[in-house]
C-alpha positions in Angstrom: 105.8 100.2 94.3 106.2 102.3 91.1 108.8 99.7 90.0 106.4 96.9 90.6 103.7 98.6 88.6 106.2 99.4 85.8 107.2 95.7 85.6 103.6 94.9 84.9 103.0 97.7 82.5 106.2 97.4 80.5 106.1 93.6 80.1 103.1 93.7 77.8 105.5 93.6 74.9 106.6 90.1 75.7 105.1 87.2 77.5 105.9 87.2 81.2 104.3 85.4 84.1 103.9 88.2 86.6 103.1 85.8 89.5 106.5 84.2 89.0 108.3 87.6 89.0 106.6 88.9 92.1 107.0 85.5 93.8 110.7 85.6 93.0 111.0 89.1 94.5 109.1 88.0 97.6 111.5 85.0 98.1 114.5 87.2 97.6 113.2 89.5 100.4 112.6 86.6 102.7 116.1 85.2 102.1 117.5 88.6 103.1 115.4 88.9 106.3 113.1 91.5 104.7 109.8 89.7 105.5 107.9 93.0 105.9 108.8 94.0 102.4 107.9 90.5 101.1 104.4 90.9 102.6 104.2 94.4 101.1 105.0 93.0 97.6 102.4 90.3 98.1 99.7 92.7 99.2 100.4 95.3 96.5 100.8 92.8 93.6 97.7 90.8 94.6 95.3 93.7 95.5 96.5 96.6 93.4 97.7 94.7 90.3 95.5 91.6 90.5 98.5 89.3 90.1 98.1 85.7 91.3 101.3 84.6 93.2 102.1 80.9 93.1 101.0 79.1 96.3 104.5 77.8 97.1 105.9 81.3 97.1 103.2 82.4 99.5 103.8 79.4 101.7 107.6 80.1 101.8 106.8 83.7 102.8 104.4 82.5 105.5 107.2 80.2 106.8 109.6 83.1 106.8 107.1 85.3 108.7 106.6 82.6 111.3 110.4 82.1 111.7 110.8 85.9 112.1 108.0 85.8 114.8 105.8 88.1 112.7 102.5 86.5 113.4 101.0 90.0 113.8 101.9 90.8 110.2 100.1 87.6 109.0 97.1 88.5 111.1 97.1 92.1 109.7 96.9 90.8 106.1 95.0 87.6 106.8 92.1 88.5 104.5 94.4 89.1 101.6 96.3 85.9 102.3 93.1 83.9 102.3 92.0 85.5 99.0 95.5 84.9 97.5 95.7 81.2 98.2 92.1 80.0 98.3 92.3 78.8 94.6 95.0 76.3 95.7 92.7 74.6 98.2 94.8 75.2 101.3 93.9 77.9 103.8 96.4 80.3 105.4 94.8 79.7 108.8 95.4 76.0 108.8 98.9 76.4 107.3 100.0 78.8 110.0 98.5 76.7 112.8 100.2 73.5 111.5 103.6 75.3 111.2 103.3 76.6 114.7 102.3 73.3 116.2 105.1 71.5 114.3 107.5 73.9 115.9 106.0 73.3 119.3 104.9 76.9 119.7 101.5 76.2 121.1 101.2 79.6 122.8 101.8 81.4 119.5 99.2 79.2 117.8 96.7 80.3 120.4 97.7 83.9 120.1 97.3 83.7 116.3 93.9 82.0 116.7 92.8 84.7 119.2 93.9 87.6 117.0 92.2 86.1 113.9 88.9 85.7 115.9 89.2 89.2 117.4 89.6 90.7 113.9 86.3 89.1 112.8 87.4 86.1 110.8 85.4 82.9 111.2 87.1 79.6 111.6 85.4 76.3 111.0 85.1 73.2 113.2 88.0 71.5 111.3 90.3 74.4 112.2 89.2 74.1 115.9 90.0 70.4 115.8 93.5 71.3 114.6 94.0 73.3 117.8 92.8 70.4 119.9 94.9 68.0 118.0 97.9 70.2 118.4 97.7 70.0 122.2 99.4 67.3 124.2 98.4 66.2 127.7 101.0 68.4 129.3 100.0 71.5 127.3 96.3 71.4 128.1 96.7 74.2 130.7 97.7 76.5 127.9 94.3 75.9 126.2 
């Protein structure tokens, strides 16, 4: 993390979009199956350095985390994810649910919902409707 801080400190001499740099580093980590490190970069750069990461980089990281079955890591840093992508108008909660339902992973979607609720986050009625919409007739017993 000293390197990440140094990038920010040393780049004051020339114009550099820090969000692009950290987003690039996150995407490189995801491509090399280092999703934990990508999340660490996101958390450090957004909370410690105050850098805004582009929404598409955050969404690609979320997809990589979902592919790697790291829903727990998303839930662990859910508050930071929400703060990081709220300006873009799309919530992390809905994005993760949509991705899981598209993949047919209804049980994981419910597990994610349960963990988010257990950790004290509030979901709105629209999000609850996403869950109901994601269910098909033969999956109602999972609910």
